[in-house]
N, C-alpha and C positions, 0 to 999 in steps of 0.2 A: 468498427467492430473487428475483432480478430477471431477467426474460426480456426481451430486446430484440427486438421484433417485426421490426425492420429487419434483424436478423442471426440468423435462427432456427437456424442451424447452430452458433452459438457456444455454449459451455458456460455454463449459468446461473451467475450470481455470487451468493454469499451475502453480504449486507451487514447491518450493525447499524444500524437507524434511530435518528435522534436524537429527542429529546423533542418537537421541533417538526415532525417528518416528517408528511407527508400521504400516505396510501395511496389511489390512484385505481384502482378496479376497474371495468371496462366489460363490459357484456353485457346483452342484452335481457331476461333472465329473473332479474336480481338482486333484483327486488322481490317475489319469491315470499314468501308469508307466513312460511315456515319460515326464511327468511334475513334478514328485516328487523331482527331483534334484533342482528345482527352489525355493523350500520353505525351510526355516530354521526349521520350525516347523509347524505342521498342526493339526487341530481338525476335526474329521469326525463325523457328526450326522448320526448314524445308523438308517435307516428308519424302521418304525414299520411294514411295509408290503406292499403288492402289489399296490392296486388301480386299476383303469381301465387301459386297455392295452395301451392307447395312452397318458396317463398323464406323466408329467415330473417325478412325484414320482414313477410311475411304471417303467419308463426307468432307474431311479436312482437305484431302487431295483434290476432290472435285471443286471445292471452294478455291483452292490455290490455283487450279487451272483456269477457272472462270473469272476470278477477281484480281489476280496478280497482286496478292497482298505484300509480296516482297518489295514492291515499289514504295510501300508505306513505311517499311521498317528501316531503322538505321543500320542494323546488323542482321545478317542472315547466316544461320548455320546450315550448310549444305550437307545433307545426309545421303546424297546419291551413291556414295560409297560408305556404308555405315562403319566400316573398319577404319576409315580415315576421314572423319568429319572435317569440314573446311569452313572457316569463318570468313565471310565476305562483308566488307564495309560498303554500304550502298551509296552510290552517287545518284541523287534524284534525277539527274539529267540523262542517265544511261539506263536502258532496260535491263532487268535482272532475268537471266535465263534459268 
């Protein structure tokens, strides 16, 4: 099914993907260990830092610190300097800092 976030009141459409289709799924917790086998490849946007304790960004940062999801991703966008994002290609043998 395809849900269009721009039109949340519209009925979702069922489509048949082609062999060359790419599925993009977004969410801060998609690199949980129990989900990593579902993805052929993934990109993680490394959060720049905390935020207030109840925000999704804060929960994502807490998850990042506790679970090290960057080790599960193929690519990581490092936003430690938001003015100069940096793309890292992950080597599964080397820890990502």
